[in-house]
C-alpha positions as a LaTeX table, in Angstrom:
\begin{tabular}{lrrr}
\hline
Residue & $x$ (\AA) & $y$ (\AA) & $z$ (\AA) \\
\hline
Met1 & 97.22 & 197.59 & 37.66 \\
Lys2 & 97.15 & 201.23 & 38.80 \\
Lys3 & 94.74 & 200.27 & 41.66 \\
Ile4 & 97.10 & 197.57 & 42.92 \\
Gly5 & 100.08 & 199.99 & 42.79 \\
Leu6 & 98.03 & 202.68 & 44.64 \\
Leu7 & 96.95 & 200.07 & 47.24 \\
Leu8 & 100.48 & 198.94 & 47.80 \\
Leu9 & 101.67 & 202.51 & 48.20 \\
Leu10 & 98.93 & 203.18 & 50.76 \\
Ile11 & 99.89 & 200.06 & 52.73 \\
Phe12 & 103.58 & 200.83 & 52.60 \\
Thr13 & 102.82 & 204.43 & 53.78 \\
Gln14 & 100.79 & 203.16 & 56.74 \\
Val15 & 103.52 & 200.66 & 57.78 \\
Met16 & 106.21 & 203.39 & 57.60 \\
Tyr17 & 103.92 & 205.80 & 59.57 \\
Ala18 & 103.34 & 203.17 & 62.22 \\
Gln19 & 107.06 & 202.39 & 62.53 \\
Asn20 & 107.82 & 206.06 & 62.71 \\
Leu21 & 105.29 & 206.51 & 65.60 \\
Lys22 & 107.02 & 203.60 & 67.41 \\
Asp23 & 110.25 & 205.57 & 67.39 \\
Tyr24 & 108.54 & 208.61 & 68.93 \\
Arg25 & 106.78 & 206.50 & 71.46 \\
Ser26 & 110.06 & 205.01 & 72.53 \\
Leu27 & 111.54 & 208.52 & 72.95 \\
Leu28 & 108.52 & 209.41 & 75.05 \\
Gln29 & 109.15 & 206.54 & 77.34 \\
Lys30 & 112.80 & 207.56 & 77.75 \\
Gly31 & 112.28 & 211.32 & 77.81 \\
Glu32 & 110.86 & 211.69 & 81.26 \\
Asn33 & 113.97 & 210.33 & 82.88 \\
Ser34 & 116.54 & 211.37 & 80.22 \\
Glu35 & 117.40 & 214.88 & 79.24 \\
Asn36 & 119.19 & 213.56 & 76.19 \\
Ala37 & 116.01 & 211.60 & 75.03 \\
Ala38 & 113.88 & 214.69 & 75.65 \\
Lys39 & 116.12 & 216.80 & 73.43 \\
Met40 & 116.07 & 214.11 & 70.69 \\
Leu41 & 112.19 & 214.06 & 70.92 \\
Ile42 & 112.08 & 217.86 & 70.56 \\
Asp43 & 114.54 & 217.89 & 67.63 \\
Lys44 & 112.93 & 214.95 & 65.79 \\
Ser45 & 109.39 & 216.03 & 66.21 \\
Ser46 & 110.12 & 219.64 & 65.37 \\
Val47 & 111.66 & 218.58 & 62.01 \\
Ala48 & 108.74 & 216.13 & 61.31 \\
Tyr49 & 106.13 & 218.81 & 62.19 \\
Thr50 & 107.86 & 221.37 & 59.96 \\
Gln51 & 108.03 & 218.96 & 57.07 \\
Thr52 & 104.53 & 217.47 & 57.40 \\
Lys53 & 102.39 & 219.82 & 59.43 \\
Gln54 & 100.77 & 216.79 & 61.03 \\
Pro55 & 99.41 & 217.58 & 64.50 \\
Ile56 & 100.65 & 214.34 & 66.03 \\
Tyr57 & 104.28 & 215.58 & 65.69 \\
Ala58 & 103.26 & 218.84 & 67.42 \\
Gly59 & 101.94 & 216.66 & 70.25 \\
Phe60 & 105.19 & 214.85 & 70.53 \\
Leu61 & 106.99 & 218.18 & 70.45 \\
Ala62 & 104.81 & 219.53 & 73.19 \\
Val63 & 105.64 & 216.47 & 75.40 \\
Gly64 & 109.37 & 216.91 & 74.75 \\
Lys65 & 109.09 & 220.48 & 76.00 \\
Phe66 & 107.27 & 219.34 & 79.07 \\
Phe67 & 110.08 & 216.85 & 79.74 \\
Met68 & 112.63 & 219.55 & 79.36 \\
Ala69 & 110.81 & 221.58 & 81.98 \\
Lys70 & 111.46 & 218.81 & 84.33 \\
His71 & 115.17 & 218.39 & 83.39 \\
Val72 & 116.30 & 222.00 & 83.58 \\
Phe73 & 117.25 & 223.68 & 86.89 \\
Asn74 & 116.58 & 227.32 & 86.19 \\
Pro75 & 112.93 & 228.12 & 87.31 \\
Leu76 & 112.50 & 230.62 & 84.46 \\
Lys77 & 113.66 & 228.06 & 81.92 \\
Lys78 & 111.29 & 225.49 & 83.52 \\
Met79 & 108.32 & 227.94 & 83.06 \\
Ser80 & 109.35 & 228.75 & 79.60 \\
Tyr81 & 109.50 & 225.15 & 78.50 \\
Phe82 & 106.27 & 224.37 & 80.28 \\
Asn83 & 104.42 & 227.31 & 78.65 \\
Glu84 & 105.81 & 226.44 & 75.22 \\
Gly85 & 104.72 & 222.77 & 75.69 \\
Lys86 & 101.22 & 223.89 & 76.81 \\
Lys87 & 100.83 & 226.18 & 73.79 \\
Thr88 & 102.08 & 223.54 & 71.38 \\
Met89 & 99.81 & 220.82 & 72.84 \\
Glu90 & 96.80 & 223.04 & 72.58 \\
Gln91 & 97.60 & 224.00 & 69.01 \\
Ala92 & 97.99 & 220.28 & 68.09 \\
Leu93 & 94.58 & 219.50 & 69.60 \\
Lys94 & 92.98 & 222.45 & 67.96 \\
Ser95 & 94.25 & 221.04 & 64.57 \\
Asp96 & 93.00 & 217.51 & 65.29 \\
Arg97 & 90.48 & 217.29 & 68.14 \\
Lys98 & 89.74 & 213.55 & 67.53 \\
Asn99 & 93.28 & 212.36 & 67.63 \\
Leu100 & 93.44 & 209.76 & 70.35 \\
Glu101 & 97.24 & 209.86 & 70.85 \\
Ile102 & 97.32 & 213.65 & 71.23 \\
Arg103 & 94.38 & 213.46 & 73.76 \\
Leu104 & 96.29 & 210.74 & 75.63 \\
Met105 & 99.42 & 212.91 & 75.79 \\
Arg106 & 97.45 & 215.88 & 77.13 \\
Leu107 & 95.65 & 213.66 & 79.65 \\
Ile108 & 98.89 & 212.12 & 81.03 \\
Thr109 & 100.49 & 215.62 & 81.12 \\
Gln110 & 97.56 & 217.23 & 82.93 \\
Glu111 & 97.35 & 214.38 & 85.49 \\
Asn112 & 101.07 & 214.72 & 86.28 \\
Val113 & 101.81 & 218.40 & 86.33 \\
Pro114 & 101.47 & 220.22 & 89.64 \\
Lys115 & 97.88 & 221.68 & 90.06 \\
Leu116 & 99.53 & 225.00 & 90.93 \\
Leu117 & 100.40 & 225.40 & 87.20 \\
Gly118 & 96.70 & 225.48 & 86.32 \\
Tyr119 & 96.87 & 222.94 & 83.48 \\
Tyr120 & 94.32 & 220.39 & 84.53 \\
His121 & 90.91 & 221.61 & 83.20 \\
Asp122 & 90.51 & 218.99 & 80.41 \\
Ile123 & 91.22 & 215.76 & 82.37 \\
Glu124 & 87.56 & 214.66 & 82.61 \\
Glu125 & 86.86 & 215.49 & 78.96 \\
Asp126 & 89.93 & 213.65 & 77.68 \\
Arg127 & 89.28 & 210.62 & 79.92 \\
Ala128 & 85.68 & 210.42 & 78.56 \\
Phe129 & 86.76 & 210.80 & 75.04 \\
Leu130 & 89.39 & 208.15 & 75.28 \\
Thr131 & 87.15 & 205.73 & 77.08 \\
Arg132 & 84.53 & 206.19 & 74.41 \\
Glu133 & 86.76 & 206.20 & 71.29 \\
Tyr134 & 89.76 & 203.97 & 72.00 \\
Lys135 & 88.26 & 200.87 & 70.45 \\
Thr136 & 87.94 & 202.59 & 67.04 \\
Thr137 & 91.62 & 202.97 & 66.50 \\
Pro138 & 93.33 & 200.55 & 64.09 \\
Asp139 & 96.61 & 201.05 & 66.02 \\
Asn140 & 96.71 & 198.06 & 68.43 \\
Asp141 & 99.72 & 199.33 & 70.37 \\
Leu142 & 97.91 & 202.64 & 71.07 \\
Lys143 & 94.62 & 200.78 & 71.91 \\
Val144 & 96.41 & 198.53 & 74.49 \\
Tyr145 & 98.24 & 201.50 & 75.93 \\
Ile146 & 95.09 & 203.61 & 76.41 \\
Lys147 & 93.22 & 200.61 & 77.86 \\
Asp148 & 96.09 & 199.93 & 80.32 \\
Tyr149 & 96.51 & 203.60 & 81.30 \\
Leu150 & 92.74 & 204.11 & 81.90 \\
Lys151 & 92.57 & 200.69 & 83.60 \\
Leu152 & 89.64 & 199.55 & 81.45 \\
\hline
\end{tabular}
């Protein structure tokens, strides 16, 4: 009986985690074009990371900061958001090098920021890692997104 209860708890936790990630992914899609969504992504992921210390939330927080760099007008604020995002992204990856979603977020960021900012050195490594490992994820939404993004 205890084993069944534990199994049900694990399944429920995974379902809730997957649903939670869908909310963050939705904010990611909106955040590039919406300052409001970028702020919500920062706020929500900051709270989640503080509570759980899971690197995935640090990755979402980093992307929110990158988006804010795009939305603000002041060049100093732009650089501040960009540098904070870069630092947060690298910390997330340092904590979980094998996380496909964090690697994907860094790849997309590095491919889209101006080369002038110097944040492009991991593009080939991340592409190779994602190409090699995407099939292993149980998250079908992520698998499809990676496959589509990399045009595999």
